[in-house]
N, C-alpha and C positions, 0 to 999 in steps of 0.2 A: 647413861645420861650423856647427852651431847653438851659440848661447851660452846659458849658464845665467843666469837672472835670477829675482828674486823680486818679487812684488807685495805691498806692505806695506799692510795695512788698519789704520787707527787708529779708535778708538771715536768715533762721532758725527761723523766727517769724511767728506763725500761724495767727496773726491778721494783717489785711491790714489797711493802713491809706488812707483817702480820702482828696484830696486837690482840692478846687474849683479854677478855673482859670478865670481871667478877660480877656475875649476874645470874639470877635463877629464873627470870621470866623475860618475855619480850619487852615489857614496859621498863624493867630495871636495866636491860641491855641498851635500850634506846637512850635512857638517861646517861649511862656510862659512855655511850657513843658521843653524846653532846660534849662530855668532858674531854674525850679524845680530840674532838674537833677544835676545842679551845687550846689544847696543848700543841697540836700539830699545825702551827701557823703555816699557811701556804699549801695545805693539802688540796688536791684536785677533787677526789671523790673518796668516800669511805663506804665500803660494802660490809654490812653487818650480816653475819651468818650464825645460825644455831646448827651445828653439825654441817650438813650439806644444804640445809634449807635457808634460802635468802630471806632475811627479815626486813631490812631497810637499806636504801642507798641514799647517802647524804652527799650532796654536791656543794662545793664551795661556790657561793653565788657570784663571786668575782671572777671565777675561772670556767665554770660550766663543767660538762662531763668529760672524762678522760677518753682519749681514743683507744679503741680495743687493741690489745696486743695481737700480733699475728700468731697463728697456730704454729707450734714447733713440730718438726717432723719426728715421727716415732721410729724411724729406721734404726737408730742406735740405742733405743731403750731396751733393756733386758729385764724381764720379770723373774723374780725369785719365787720358788715354790717352797712352801712349808714342809718340813720333814715329818 
């Protein structure tokens, strides 16, 4: 079972915050997302996911959509293998 979570983008902040939502359906997750939007004054965008599936993108009407972050190079990434 996948969990619902949202990625919170703040203006001018290169780091994103993740908020896990207590929801069992898309409708309940969208309601929970509205509560997150009320608590995070000044958010730029909220991206709601269920696992890897994007459900909703909520934009702060006063700020618009966040600029996408540049891709990070994978040169120094090491992948572990399960034993």
